[in-house]
C-alpha positions as CSV (number, residue, x, y, z in Angstrom):
1,M,-0.2,-34.8,-49.6
2,Q,1.2,-32.8,-46.8
3,K,2.8,-34.9,-44.1
4,Q,1.3,-35.2,-41.0
5,T,3.1,-33.9,-38.0
6,P,4.2,-36.6,-35.5
7,G,1.9,-36.5,-32.4
8,Q,-0.4,-38.6,-29.8
9,I,-4.0,-37.3,-28.7
10,F,-4.9,-37.4,-25.1
11,L,-8.8,-37.8,-25.2
12,A,-10.8,-36.1,-22.1
13,D,-12.8,-39.3,-21.6
14,Q,-9.7,-41.6,-21.3
15,R,-8.2,-39.5,-18.3
16,G,-7.7,-41.0,-15.1
17,I,-10.4,-40.2,-12.4
18,K,-10.0,-39.9,-8.8
19,D,-13.0,-39.1,-6.8
20,S,-13.4,-38.3,-3.1
21,S,-16.0,-36.1,-0.7
22,Q,-13.2,-33.6,-0.8
23,F,-12.0,-33.7,-4.6
24,R,-12.2,-34.9,-7.9
25,R,-9.4,-35.1,-9.9
26,L,-9.0,-35.7,-13.8
27,S,-5.3,-36.7,-14.9
28,T,-4.1,-36.7,-18.6
29,F,-0.8,-38.3,-17.4
30,N,-0.1,-40.9,-14.9
31,F,-0.5,-39.5,-11.4
32,G,-1.1,-41.1,-8.1
33,E,-2.7,-44.5,-8.5
34,Y,-3.6,-43.8,-12.3
35,K,-1.1,-45.9,-14.1
36,N,-1.3,-46.4,-18.1
37,P,1.6,-47.2,-20.2
38,D,-0.1,-44.8,-22.9
39,K,-0.2,-42.0,-20.4
40,E,3.7,-41.5,-19.9
41,S,5.0,-38.1,-19.5
42,F,5.9,-35.9,-22.2
43,G,9.5,-34.5,-22.0
44,S,9.6,-32.6,-18.8
45,L,5.9,-32.2,-18.6
46,Y,4.9,-34.9,-16.2
47,V,1.6,-33.8,-14.7
48,F,-1.3,-32.3,-16.1
49,N,-4.4,-32.4,-13.7
50,E,-7.9,-30.7,-13.9
51,E,-8.8,-30.3,-10.0
52,Q,-12.1,-29.7,-8.4
53,V,-12.0,-29.2,-4.5
54,A,-14.9,-28.9,-2.6
55,P,-15.9,-26.3,-0.3
56,S,-13.3,-25.3,2.6
57,Q,-11.4,-28.2,1.9
58,N,-7.2,-28.7,1.5
59,L,-5.3,-30.7,-1.1
60,P,-1.7,-31.5,0.1
61,F,1.1,-32.4,-2.5
62,T,4.5,-33.4,-1.9
63,L,6.8,-33.2,-5.1
64,E,9.1,-36.4,-5.9
65,A,11.3,-34.3,-8.1
66,D,12.4,-30.5,-8.6
67,S,9.9,-29.0,-10.3
68,Y,8.0,-26.1,-11.7
69,I,4.3,-25.9,-10.7
70,I,2.0,-24.1,-12.7
71,L,-1.7,-23.4,-11.5
72,I,-4.5,-21.7,-13.8
73,P,-7.9,-21.2,-12.0
74,I,-10.7,-22.2,-14.3
75,T,-13.7,-21.7,-11.7
76,G,-13.3,-19.4,-9.0
77,A,-10.2,-18.2,-6.9
78,L,-7.6,-20.7,-5.2
79,E,-5.0,-20.4,-2.1
80,F,-1.7,-21.5,-2.5
81,I,0.1,-22.2,0.4
82,D,4.0,-22.8,-0.3
83,P,6.5,-24.9,1.7
84,A,7.2,-22.1,4.3
85,G,3.5,-21.7,5.0
86,N,3.0,-18.3,2.8
87,A,-0.5,-17.8,1.1
88,T,-1.2,-16.6,-2.3
89,T,-4.4,-16.2,-3.7
90,V,-4.7,-17.0,-7.5
91,D,-7.9,-16.0,-9.1
92,V,-9.3,-16.5,-12.7
93,E,-7.4,-14.9,-15.6
94,E,-4.2,-15.3,-13.4
95,M,-1.4,-18.0,-13.5
96,Y,1.0,-19.0,-10.8
97,I,4.3,-20.5,-11.6
98,G,6.7,-21.9,-8.8
99,Q,9.7,-23.5,-8.5
100,I,9.8,-26.3,-5.9
101,N,12.5,-28.9,-4.7
102,A,11.9,-32.6,-4.5
103,G,10.8,-33.3,-0.7
104,H,9.1,-30.5,-0.1
105,S,4.9,-30.1,0.4
106,Y,2.6,-27.4,-0.5
107,T,-1.3,-27.1,0.0
108,I,-4.1,-25.9,-2.3
109,A,-7.2,-24.7,-0.4
110,N,-10.6,-23.6,-1.4
111,P,-11.4,-20.3,0.3
112,Y,-15.3,-20.4,-0.6
113,K,-18.0,-21.9,2.0
114,T,-20.3,-23.1,-0.5
115,E,-18.6,-23.1,-4.1
116,I,-16.6,-25.7,-5.8
117,I,-13.5,-24.4,-7.5
118,S,-11.7,-26.2,-10.2
119,F,-8.4,-25.1,-11.8
120,L,-5.4,-26.6,-14.0
121,Q,-2.3,-28.0,-12.2
122,L,1.0,-28.8,-14.2
123,W,4.4,-30.2,-13.1
124,L,7.4,-30.1,-15.3
125,K,10.8,-31.6,-13.9
126,A,13.3,-28.8,-13.3
127,A,17.0,-29.6,-14.5
128,S,18.3,-28.5,-11.2
129,P,17.3,-27.6,-7.8
130,G,16.3,-24.1,-6.7
131,Q,18.0,-22.3,-4.1
132,E,14.8,-21.6,-2.5
133,V,10.9,-21.4,-3.4
134,K,10.5,-19.0,-6.2
135,S,7.2,-17.8,-7.8
136,Q,5.4,-15.4,-10.1
137,L,1.8,-14.6,-10.4
138,C,0.7,-13.4,-13.6
139,G,-2.5,-11.5,-15.1
140,F,-4.1,-11.8,-18.2
141,N,-7.2,-10.4,-20.1
142,L,-8.6,-13.0,-22.6
143,E,-11.3,-10.4,-23.8
144,A,-8.5,-7.6,-24.3
145,E,-6.5,-9.7,-26.6
146,P,-9.1,-11.9,-28.7
147,N,-8.1,-14.2,-31.4
148,Q,-4.7,-14.7,-30.4
149,L,-2.0,-16.6,-27.9
150,I,-1.3,-14.5,-25.1
151,E,2.3,-15.7,-24.5
152,L,2.0,-15.7,-20.7
153,T,5.8,-16.2,-19.9
154,K,7.0,-13.4,-22.0
155,K,4.6,-11.1,-20.0
156,S,6.4,-8.1,-18.3
157,S,5.9,-9.2,-15.0
158,F,8.5,-12.0,-15.8
159,A,10.9,-9.7,-17.1
160,D,12.8,-9.0,-14.1
161,N,12.1,-12.4,-12.1
162,A,14.9,-14.9,-11.2
163,L,12.7,-17.5,-12.1
164,K,14.0,-18.4,-15.5
165,L,11.9,-20.8,-17.1
166,P,12.5,-23.7,-19.8
167,F,9.3,-23.6,-21.3
168,A,6.7,-20.7,-23.0
169,L,3.3,-20.8,-21.8
170,G,0.4,-19.6,-24.1
171,I,-3.6,-19.1,-23.5
172,G,-6.3,-17.8,-26.1
173,Q,-9.9,-17.4,-26.5
174,F,-11.1,-17.7,-29.9
175,D,-14.1,-16.9,-32.0
176,G,-15.3,-19.9,-34.3
177,R,-13.2,-19.9,-37.4
178,K,-10.7,-17.9,-36.3
179,E,-6.9,-19.4,-36.9
180,A,-3.3,-18.6,-35.2
181,L,0.0,-19.7,-36.1
182,Y,2.4,-20.8,-33.4
183,T,6.1,-20.7,-34.4
184,L,8.2,-22.9,-32.1
185,K,11.3,-21.2,-30.3
186,K,13.7,-24.3,-30.6
187,Q,15.2,-25.0,-33.9
188,Q,15.3,-29.0,-33.2
189,N,14.0,-31.5,-30.9
190,Q,10.9,-29.4,-30.7
191,Q,8.0,-30.4,-28.1
192,F,4.7,-28.7,-28.3
193,F,1.6,-29.7,-26.3
194,A,-1.8,-28.0,-26.4
195,F,-4.9,-28.5,-24.1
196,I,-8.7,-27.6,-25.0
197,I,-10.0,-25.9,-21.8
198,A,-13.4,-24.8,-23.9
199,G,-15.1,-25.6,-27.1
200,A,-13.2,-27.4,-30.3
201,F,-10.1,-26.4,-32.4
202,E,-8.4,-28.4,-35.2
203,I,-4.9,-28.1,-34.7
204,E,-2.4,-29.8,-37.3
205,G,-5.2,-31.3,-39.0
206,R,-6.4,-33.2,-35.7
207,L,-9.8,-32.4,-34.3
208,L,-9.7,-31.8,-30.7
209,H,-12.8,-31.5,-28.2
210,E,-13.0,-29.9,-24.6
211,K,-10.5,-31.2,-22.4
212,D,-8.6,-33.1,-24.8
213,G,-4.8,-32.8,-24.9
214,L,-2.3,-33.0,-27.8
215,A,1.5,-33.6,-28.0
216,L,3.4,-33.0,-30.9
217,W,7.1,-33.3,-31.5
218,D,9.7,-32.1,-34.3
219,V,7.6,-29.3,-35.5
220,V,8.4,-26.0,-36.6
221,E,5.2,-24.4,-36.9
222,V,1.7,-25.3,-35.3
223,E,-1.6,-24.3,-37.1
224,L,-4.7,-24.1,-35.1
225,E,-8.3,-23.1,-35.8
226,A,-11.1,-22.4,-33.3
227,L,-14.3,-24.4,-34.5
228,S,-16.6,-23.3,-31.8
229,N,-17.1,-19.5,-30.3
230,N,-15.2,-18.7,-27.0
231,A,-12.8,-21.8,-27.4
232,L,-10.3,-21.2,-25.0
233,I,-6.9,-23.3,-25.5
234,L,-3.7,-23.7,-23.4
235,T,-0.3,-24.2,-25.2
236,L,3.3,-25.3,-23.9
237,E,6.4,-25.3,-25.6
238,L,9.2,-27.0,-24.0
239,L,12.4,-25.2,-24.4
């Protein structure tokens, strides 16, 4: 009998919820007023939120730790305003990564007058503070590279950037029953996280539905299979 890889499932319907007229937030890990002893950070990954922002609204954030910020729009474009006041538009099929030091603040704005936007927001603790705010915008095309994990942090747009990333981020859209194998880069103390953006997957013998998360550790390879058409997954390896 095959031994199951050690891990923890974070169910979508057990996420912390924060609702207001401005936004709706669903938190996989502890965030703000949401506290749950079973939802502590996973390695350096300490925030994984699905955010929905009402039309023409702004959301301010202040970091308590030196961090990498990852923003991935799901519906509609967002505007990211960095601590210096510089604005960057991040659209669907784009990913923003920035390194921001503790104590600094930034804002995410919904540029639409009538439409709600939604996006994923990840925070990972940085080992040391950066000299300045560093950022990178990366585009991808899911239809052009179907049924495989697109390694976003390996794309050419990151090749000459001074932002050295201690993680590998991937995304993929799969047809039903299509499979993929992810081989971890680290040789020991491996940490892998997956989040189902849409559809359903089986990952290392575990059934995951839309907006479920899965943390795995001490694993050399991760097998995944899509169980529905247009199934969309985000993967993260901590290096």
